[in-house]
C-alpha positions in Angstrom: 1.2 23.1 72.7 4.7 23.6 71.5 7.4 24.0 74.2 10.9 25.2 73.2 13.8 24.8 75.6 17.4 25.9 75.2 19.6 23.0 76.4 23.2 24.2 76.3 24.8 20.9 77.2 23.6 18.9 74.2 26.8 17.5 72.6 25.5 15.5 69.7 23.1 12.9 68.3 23.5 10.6 71.4 22.2 13.4 73.6 19.4 14.1 71.2 18.3 10.5 71.3 18.5 10.3 75.1 16.4 13.4 75.5 13.8 12.2 72.9 13.6 8.8 74.6 13.3 10.3 78.1 10.4 12.5 77.0 8.6 9.8 75.0 8.9 7.3 77.9 6.9 9.7 80.1 4.7 11.3 77.3 4.3 8.6 74.6 2.3 10.9 72.3 4.8 13.8 72.4 6.5 14.9 69.2 10.1 15.8 70.0 12.6 17.6 67.8 16.2 18.2 69.0 18.3 20.6 67.0 21.9 19.7 68.0 23.4 22.8 66.3 21.1 25.4 68.0 20.7 23.3 71.2 16.9 23.8 71.0 14.5 21.1 72.1 11.0 21.6 70.7 8.2 19.4 72.1 4.6 19.2 70.9 2.7 17.8 73.8 -0.3 18.1 76.0 1.9 17.9 79.1 2.9 21.0 81.0 6.1 22.8 80.3 7.1 22.2 83.9 6.8 18.4 83.5 8.8 18.4 80.3 11.6 20.5 82.0 11.7 18.0 84.9 12.0 15.1 82.4 14.9 16.8 80.6 16.7 17.6 83.8 16.2 14.1 85.2 17.9 12.8 82.0 21.0 14.8 83.1 20.6 18.0 81.0 20.5 21.7 82.0 17.9 24.1 80.7 19.0 27.7 80.1 17.2 30.1 82.4 15.6 27.4 84.6 
């Protein structure tokens, strides 16, 4: 399942790497794409959207509308 999240406080590649690493630490088979320009995080995973949102938030990022 593809999960798309708008993460407005992504500042650059370091943020993208931190988000990717955080998700893949918890969900090793997840495919993560972070678009720094649009601030969209796309995750292909079997995990629930709720768990992915919690991982992103625990990494220190906000999710628009959540």
